N, C-alpha and C positions, 0 to 999 in steps of 0.2 A: 318207713316200715315199724310199725309199732313194736313193744318190745313183748318177746315170747316169753308167758308165764308158766311153761311147763317144759319139761325134756322129753325126748323119743322113749327114753327107760320107763318114765314115769306112764306114757300113753301105752306101753305096749303091757305093765303090769296091770294098769286098769282094763286093757281089753282081757286080758288072760283071766282074770277074777271074773269079771262079765261070764265069759265064755264057760269056765269050769265051774263056777257057784261057791268056790272055797279058795282061800290062800295057799294050802296047802297043794292042792293040784295045779293050781296057779303057776306055785313056784317050781315044782317038778317039770312042766313045761318050757318053762324059761330057764332051767337049767341055775335057778338059785335058791335060796333056803327063804323061809317062811317069815322071817324077820325082816328080811332086806325087801320084799315083796310089798308086805305091809307096810314099811316105812314108806316106799315107795308110792304107795296110794294115799298114806296120811300126807305126805308132803305135797301131794298134788291139791288135794281138797286146801291145805293151808295156800299155798298159791292162789287158788282158784276163788277161795275163799265162800265154798259153800261145800256140803256134805254130798258124797255119790252114792253111798250105800249103806243100808242099816246093819251094823255089823252083830248085832242081838239077835239077826233070823240065821237059819240054817235052811237050804242053803240061802247066802247071801241076797237080799234085795235089793234092786236099785232105786234110788230116787228118782222121781220125775226128772229132776235135772241129771241125774246119772243115765238116764236112760236116753236121755237126747243127746247127751255127750257121747255115750258110746256109740250111737250110729254114725257121727262125724267122726270119732276115734278109728273107726273100722275102714272109714273112706282113707283118713288120713296115713292109717299103716299100708295101707295098698298102694299110696302113692309113694311112701317111704322105701317100700321093696321096690316100687320099679326103678327109683332114683338111685337105689342101691345098686339093682343089677345096672343100668347105664352106667354109672361109675367104674366100676369092674370093669368095663368092655371101652371106656376112654382110652386108655393105653394100645390098643388094638387097633380102635378106628384112628390114633394118632398116626400109627404106623402105617396104615394102609394107605396111605398116601406123602407122596414125596416130590418137591420142587426143584428141578434143576435149573439154574440158568447157564447160558451157555454162549461161547463165543460163534460170531458168524462164519468162522473158518471151522467150525466144528463140524465132522465127517455126518453126514444125515445118515448111513446106513448105521454107524456107531449108534445115534439115538433110537432108531429104532429097534435094533435090537436090543439096547439097555430096556428101550417102553415093555418089548414083550417078553422077557427076561424077567422082569419086576410082576407084569400082570399075571405070569404062570403062577407067581406066588403071592398074589391077591394084592400086591400095592400098585396104586393108580401113580402113574410117573408124569406131574405136570411140567411142561418143557416152555422155558421163557427165554427168547434170544435177547441180548443186552450185552453192550459195550464192558468192557473191563471193569471200568470205574464204577458202573452203575450195578454191577455182579455184586462186586466187594461191598457195596452198601446195602444190598438186596440180603447179601450173607449177614452183614454187621446187624440188620434190623428184624432177623429172623424170616423174611419174605419168602428167602430162600434157602435150602437145605446146603444145597453142595452147587459148584460151579464146576464150568470145564472151559479153559481159557487157554490161549498160548503164551509160553513161560516168558516173561520181561525181563527175567536177569536182575531183578532187584529185592532187595531184603523186603518181606511182609511183616517182619517183626513179630510178636507174639497175640498179633489179631486173627490170623489162620494158619491151620496144617496144610499142608500140600504135598503131593503125591505124583510123579510123572507118569503117566497114562502111555505114552506112544509118541510118536512124531508124524507129521504131515509134509508132505512135498509141495512146495511154491513151485509154478512156472509162468511163463509170458504168456498172454494171449492177447491176440487181436483181429479184426477182419481182415480177411486175406487181402493182400495189394496195400494195408494200412502204412506201413513201411517200404522202401524202396525194394527191389528184389535184389537177394544178396544175401549170404549168410555166413556167418551167424550174425545178427541186428549188434549194432555196436551200443556202447550206454551212450554215448553221445546223442545217437538218434532216441532213444528212451528216455534221455533226459529232457530233450527239446521237444518232446511231444504230450499232449495230455494223458494224464494218467487216472484211472477210473479208481477210485477207492472205496470200499463199503465199509470205512470206521469216519465219523464226524470228531471223534475225542482219542486220538492217539497217543497213548503215553510215549515219551521221547524213544525209550529204547525199540519200540514197534515202529515207530516212525522214522528210524535209523536204519531200519531193517527192510522195511516194506516200500517206505516214499523214496524212490529212485529219481521222479521229474520235478523240474521245477514248478510245475501247471499242474494242479491236481483238481479233480472235479469229485466231490464227495458224494457219493449214491448209496445210502446204506439197505435201501430194499432189493437182496440178492435177483430178485426177477426182473427189477427195472433195470438194474446194472447188466444184466444180459441182455435187454435190449437195445442199451446204446452201445454197448460192444458189438453187438451185430451189426448197428447202425453205422457201425464205423467213427464213432465220436471220439474213439479213445481207446488206448489199451489197458490192459489190467495184469497185476501180478496175484496171481490167485491158487488156491490148491487144486492139486491134479485130481484129487477124489471128486469135485465138482464136476469133470468131464466136460469142458467148457467147449471143447474142439469137434463136440458134438452137434455143437449150435450152427444154423445154416451158416457157410462162408466164414466161422471162426475158426482159426488156426491156432495150434501151440507153437510157439518161435522157439528154434535155437538162438541162444543171445551169446554174449562175451561174458555173462555171469557164470557161466559153465553149470555144472553139478555142484559146486563146493558153495555151502553156505544157503542151499534150497531146501534143506530138511528141518523144522523145526519143531520143539518138543510141544505138546499140551500136555497141560496138569489139571489135578482136581484140588479145587479149595473148599475147605471147610472150617467151621468154627472148633475150637479145642474140647474137649470134653467127650469126646467120641466112645462108645463103648465097643466091645468085640462083634458084636452086631454089624455096625456099622463100619468097620473097619473090615471086614469082610466083604462088606457090598463094595468097597473101596478096590480090593484084590479082584473082586467079578467084575469090577467096570476095566480094570487094567487087560484083563483076559479077553473080553468082549471086544476092546478098543484093539487090540493085536489081531484078532480074528475077522475083524468087519472093515480095517481101511485097508484099500488096495490104492497103491500109488498109480 
């Protein structure tokens, strides 16, 4: 791109002089003094290397070069005005979109209500399902604005801020008859049977909590996991809000795990530097989570 030999202020001054016919009226229109407008025109002529108007005439007469430049100057100013208007609206346009990355165990009712809540406020919510490691990277790279994940009880340092949203309940599901008749299902039976897990990259804290069986089968597409569960190819430890017991021939099982330890917190993650508007959104997310998750 070549060097620009004039400023916007010079072009504004030149166009105003062309349209008013004298420096005094041009100065009033621009809210400047006459001397400033005169200097802007003179400097523009010096920068361009040719005269634009004859100052000896009243009203000022444009030279042939000045007439040609004026037509282009008016178009240039119209484009500048359009750019100025666009620039003023960019912050609003940025705020009209929000990208949220989320854990496969995140309640879909919560995500749906959050999307509706933001939509009513003119904000489009983009939803990206990805595992915790990918989500943290997306937040760090500004691909995502906020993440919703299972708490993993480890320090996240200064990279992210976090706040608890609520908790989800986990239960054991399997096809009817997958385990021998009898209740509750023993830990030995769970450990010795194939466990279907919807995560391919389990952080150690999550693995300790979610993985019970020695033999696991990773299926990170929820619909396919449901199909395999229905087919009796394994059992799964899943959130109760997914209501897997409504699948054909799938049941929720009583196990030796009992109820203790089956509730697990979900947290919101975001980069530091949030303003009051952002923190207000996090609080709204907490309220929506509390109202949308049914165990």
